[in-house]
Residue, then its C-alpha position, 0 to 999 in steps of 0.5 A: m515265761t512270766a507269771n502272767d503267762i503261767i496264769q493265763d495258761s492255767r486259766l485256759a486249761r481250766v476253761r478247756e476242762l470246764r468246756d468238756e465237763v459241760a459237753r459230758l453233762k449235756a450228753e447225760l442230760a440228753a440221755t436222761q431226758a430220753s429216759c424220761a420220755e420213755w417212762e412217761h410213755h409207759f405211764t401214759l399207756a398204763l393209765a390208759a390201760a387202768m381206765d380201760a379196765d375200770k370200764l369193765p363190768s365187775g365180775g367179768t372176765m377178759l380174754v387177752l390175746d397176743g399176735w404170736n398166738i393169733v397167727f400161729n394157733s389154728r384154733f382161732 
């Protein structure tokens, strides 16, 4: 084995390490992008709710019902 073979092998090992690191970073980026999309969706819903709340008359009341209470409460 020559010095050039040793250098070539070490370069190849480094390239493999870098390839694995790139794959790990791509997976991390995909997870981060999915998380950002989820936060963006929640933020959009919060803005829509805030705009709806601005349309309510001042001093008025708001009745909030969830599906569970509508389905399982016989008073409605």
